C-alpha positions, 0 to 999 in steps of 0.5 A: 465494483463487483471485482473489488474488495467486499468492503468497498461499497461503504467507502467514503471519499478521501482528499488527495494530492495528484501529480500526472507525468504526462498528458492522459495518464494510462497508469496510476500509482496510489501511494498510501503514506504511514502514521502522522504523515500525509499525501504531501509526505510522499509526493517528492518521490515522483521525480526520483522514481520516474524514468524517462521511458515510462508511460504517462502516469497519474500519482495519487496520494491520498491523506488518511482520516484524522483519528485518535491513536491510542499509543500516542495517548489518544492524540488525533492525527492522520492514521489509516486505523488506530494502534492499540498495542505497539509491542504486540504486532499480531494485535496492533491494528484496529480492525474496524479502522483497517476495514474502513481504510481498505473501502476508502482505498477501493473507492479510489481504485474505482474512481480510477476506473472512471477516469480510464485506468483500469485496475490492471494498470493500478499500483497500490503502494504503501509505507508502514501503515499505508503498507498494511492497508496495501496488503489488506486491500490486495488480499481481497482483490477479486480483480488483480491490481497491476502490482503491490508495493509494501514498504517497512510494514506487516500484515495486520489481521494476518489469520483473518486475511489469510482466511479471506484472501481472494483466489485471484489476489496472488496474481498481483506482483508484490514488491516488499522492502524493509530496513534491517534496523527498523524499530517501529515495524521490526524486520521480523514483521516484514518477514512474517508477512512475506512468508504468509503471503508466499503460502498463498502463492504470491511471488514476492520481490523481497529487499532489505537495507541497512536503515531504520523506519525509513526509505533510502535511495537504493530502495526507491531505485529497486522500486523503479526497477520493478515498476519498469518490469510492470510497465514492460510486461503490459 
């Protein structure tokens, strides 16, 4: 795991939902859900996303740990980190929770390598909180992944992550999309994240859609087209 994030060594295993589109998958798409959701929540995207000419894929949808969430009056739910301040995007994320979740994601990436899928054929995707972890993990990658997908999200711990970004991280293609009417993670949060990442050299395929904090068919089609480019380039 020398090429992974420095946090990988303390990873704990996560339960996952897995879907394989063919025998002996050559690629893995690791998809992280949002606050209060679970791996099952995004599994239905597979038939909407997959194209006939794609190689065999393994989709891995992990379940975030159950933890107390401050903004929800301490209610326990699946969350990649605690949200302590809904209004202040810069200080929204609990840094210890982010670090823990990045380590858990790195453990899943390492497991894919053990199953024959190297990091260069792993795409890390996430929505909302899951997208924040995708960006946090991606910025630390010493060995680039095949690509990153960050939907309706922002860059947590932005100043720290920019300082700690691995030199090789910007080699990872990045797809970002956001709803123009998002009341949970305002569009400006996604735009600011993209701007910070561009300063590090990331090439970003950026999309906006007239929607709230959700996904739409046009967005999934755009993700599919972007993934097709990744598979073709390999």
